[in-house]
C-alpha positions in Angstrom: 61.5 53.5 54.7 58.8 51.9 56.9 55.4 51.1 55.2 52.1 51.3 57.0 50.5 49.0 54.5 49.5 45.5 55.8 51.7 42.8 54.4 50.5 41.0 51.4 49.4 37.4 52.3 48.0 34.8 49.9 44.8 32.9 50.9 46.9 29.7 50.8 49.4 31.1 53.4 46.6 32.1 55.5 44.9 28.7 55.4 48.2 27.0 56.0 48.6 29.1 59.2 45.0 28.9 60.4 43.4 25.6 59.1 44.1 22.9 61.6 46.6 20.3 60.3 43.9 17.5 60.8 42.0 19.1 57.9 45.0 19.8 55.7 44.3 16.8 53.3 40.5 16.7 53.4 37.7 18.6 51.8 36.8 21.6 54.2 33.9 24.0 54.1 35.0 27.3 55.7 32.1 29.3 56.8 32.7 33.0 57.6 30.0 34.4 59.6 29.0 37.3 62.0 26.8 37.1 65.2 25.0 40.1 64.2 23.8 38.5 60.9 20.8 36.3 61.3 21.4 34.4 58.1 25.0 33.8 59.1 23.8 32.4 62.5 21.1 30.3 60.9 23.5 28.8 58.2 26.1 28.1 60.9 23.4 26.3 62.9 22.2 24.3 59.9 25.8 23.1 59.1 26.6 22.2 62.7 23.4 20.1 63.0 23.4 18.7 59.5 24.4 15.1 58.8 27.3 15.7 56.4 29.5 13.3 54.5 32.4 12.1 56.7 34.9 13.3 54.0 33.6 17.0 54.4 34.8 18.9 57.5 33.1 22.2 58.5 35.1 25.1 60.1 33.7 28.4 61.1 35.5 31.7 61.3 33.7 34.7 63.0 34.5 38.0 61.1 35.1 39.9 64.5 37.7 37.4 65.7 39.7 37.4 62.4 39.3 40.8 60.9 42.8 40.7 59.3 42.2 37.3 57.8 38.7 38.3 56.4 40.3 41.5 54.9 43.2 39.5 53.2 40.8 37.0 51.8 38.6 39.7 50.3 35.4 38.6 52.1 32.8 41.1 51.2 29.7 39.8 52.9 28.5 37.3 55.4 27.7 34.6 55.4 30.5 33.5 53.0 31.7 30.1 52.2 35.0 28.7 50.9 35.5 25.2 49.8 39.0 24.0 50.3 40.7 20.7 49.3 44.1 19.9 50.9 44.4 23.4 52.1 43.8 24.9 48.7 40.9 27.0 47.9 38.6 25.3 45.3 35.5 27.7 45.3 33.7 30.5 46.9 30.1 31.1 47.7 29.1 34.6 48.8 25.8 35.1 50.5 23.2 32.9 52.1 22.0 29.6 50.7 19.6 26.9 51.8 21.5 23.8 53.2 20.2 21.5 50.4 21.4 23.9 47.7 24.6 24.5 49.4 25.3 20.7 49.7 24.6 20.5 45.9 27.0 23.3 45.3 29.7 21.5 47.3 29.1 18.2 45.7 29.3 19.6 42.2 32.7 21.1 42.9 34.0 18.0 44.6 33.1 15.8 41.6 33.6 18.1 38.8 
């Protein structure tokens, strides 16, 4: 019997498929954003223009380009951040944040 339900995919499987291999062993901050969200656009701009530690890579994923992935990851708002290490999810940060606070959040999870 054919099921209309979407296949169950783990976040790790999604990341393995969609995070570039060059980032697979590093710390990566994945920003999920939407062009219609002013706070998303501002945070994306702040991350792109910020001087970040070389060991931290930033990737962005626009919700409209990846609806299946966003649904499978249970993303409920934008902007939404996921901190990854070696392709494994370490932490999530839903909602907007000021860049200094966000970098403190990242640093606390990388060291602790």
